[in-house]
C-alpha positions in Angstrom: 14.1 -24.4 -9.9 13.4 -21.4 -7.6 10.8 -18.9 -8.7 12.2 -15.5 -9.7 12.0 -13.0 -6.9 9.8 -10.0 -7.5 11.5 -6.7 -6.5 8.8 -4.1 -6.2 9.8 -0.4 -6.4 8.2 2.4 -4.4 6.4 3.4 -7.6 4.9 -0.1 -7.8 3.6 0.2 -4.3 2.2 3.7 -4.9 0.5 2.5 -8.1 -1.1 -0.5 -6.3 -2.3 1.8 -3.5 -3.7 4.2 -6.1 -5.7 1.3 -7.6 -7.1 0.5 -4.2 -8.2 4.1 -3.8 -9.9 4.1 -7.2 -11.9 1.0 -6.2 -12.8 2.7 -2.9 -13.9 5.8 -4.8 -16.0 3.8 -7.2 -17.7 2.1 -4.3 -18.4 5.4 -2.6 -19.9 6.7 -5.9 -22.3 3.8 -6.1 -25.9 4.6 -5.1 -26.4 1.9 -2.5 -24.5 2.9 0.6 -25.6 2.4 4.2 -23.9 3.8 7.2 -21.9 0.6 7.9 -20.7 0.4 4.3 -19.7 4.0 4.3 -17.7 3.6 7.5 -15.9 0.6 6.1 -15.0 2.5 2.9 -13.7 5.4 5.0 -11.6 3.0 7.1 -10.2 1.5 3.8 -9.4 4.9 2.5 -7.6 5.9 5.7 -5.6 2.6 5.7 -4.6 3.3 2.1 -3.3 6.7 3.1 -1.3 5.1 5.9 0.1 2.5 3.5 1.0 5.2 1.0 2.9 7.2 3.5 4.8 4.0 4.6 5.6 3.1 1.0 6.9 6.5 0.1 9.0 6.6 3.3 10.4 3.2 2.5 8.8 1.1 5.3 
């Protein structure tokens, strides 16, 4: 028997990206950040913004 197909909506994608951004914000708020860690968090936030634009535009 085939597994049911999951059809995610734009809202589902936006919500998932929002959760990623919240995790990034929590990491940024933590006291132990070095330059490399901060750069990685910035890159993750930028990628989340790109993914959000793509989800809203339907790509």
